[in-house]
C-alpha positions in Angstrom: 13.1 13.1 -19.1 12.1 9.4 -20.1 14.7 8.2 -17.9 13.7 10.4 -15.0 10.2 9.3 -15.7 11.3 5.9 -15.4 13.3 6.0 -12.5 10.6 7.4 -10.4 7.7 4.9 -11.9 10.2 1.9 -10.9 10.8 3.8 -7.5 7.2 4.5 -6.5 5.5 1.5 -8.3 7.9 -1.3 -9.4 6.5 -5.0 -9.3 3.7 -4.3 -6.8 1.6 -1.9 -7.9 -1.2 -2.7 -5.5 0.6 -1.3 -2.3 1.4 2.0 -3.9 -2.4 2.2 -4.6 -3.1 1.2 -0.9 -0.7 3.4 0.6 -2.0 6.6 -1.0 -5.6 5.4 -0.3 -4.7 4.8 3.1 -3.0 8.4 3.2 -6.3 10.0 2.0 -8.4 7.9 4.1 -6.3 9.1 7.3 -5.8 12.7 6.4 -9.9 12.7 5.7 -10.4 11.2 9.2 -7.7 13.2 11.1 -9.5 16.4 9.8 -10.8 18.5 13.4 -14.2 17.9 12.2 -14.2 14.3 12.4 -13.2 11.6 14.4 -9.2 11.9 14.8 -8.9 9.1 17.1 -10.1 6.4 14.2 -7.0 7.8 11.9 -4.5 5.8 14.0 -6.9 2.6 13.6 -7.4 2.8 10.3 -3.7 3.6 9.7 -3.0 0.6 11.6 -5.6 -1.7 10.3 -4.4 -0.8 6.6 -1.1 -1.6 7.2 -1.7 -4.6 8.5 -3.9 -5.6 6.5 -1.5 -4.8 3.5 1.2 -6.5 4.8 -0.7 -9.4 5.7 -1.9 -9.7 2.0 1.3 -8.9 0.6 3.0 -11.8 2.0 0.2 -14.2 1.6 0.7 -13.2 -2.4 4.2 -14.0 -2.1 3.8 -17.7 -0.2 5.3 -20.0 -2.9 2.3 -22.6 -3.9 -0.4 -20.4 -2.3 -1.5 -18.4 -5.2 -0.5 -20.5 -8.3 2.1 -18.9 -9.5 6.2 -19.3 -9.0 7.9 -17.4 -6.5 9.7 -14.3 -8.0 13.4 -14.1 -7.5 
């Protein structure tokens, strides 16, 4: 069971837990906006903006010399 749990931890979270958290928060936000009582059109806007934001942050974080840390790999 421990090996199974470690596999899923590495598979879902891996080296970048902030991306996992961003995906979960984004899915909950889109779900909340897409409900019939709210504005489903805004769900697409929030989803696209979230993806662009997380991708930009991830790329900027990985650039060598920008974050003060050596590049991974």
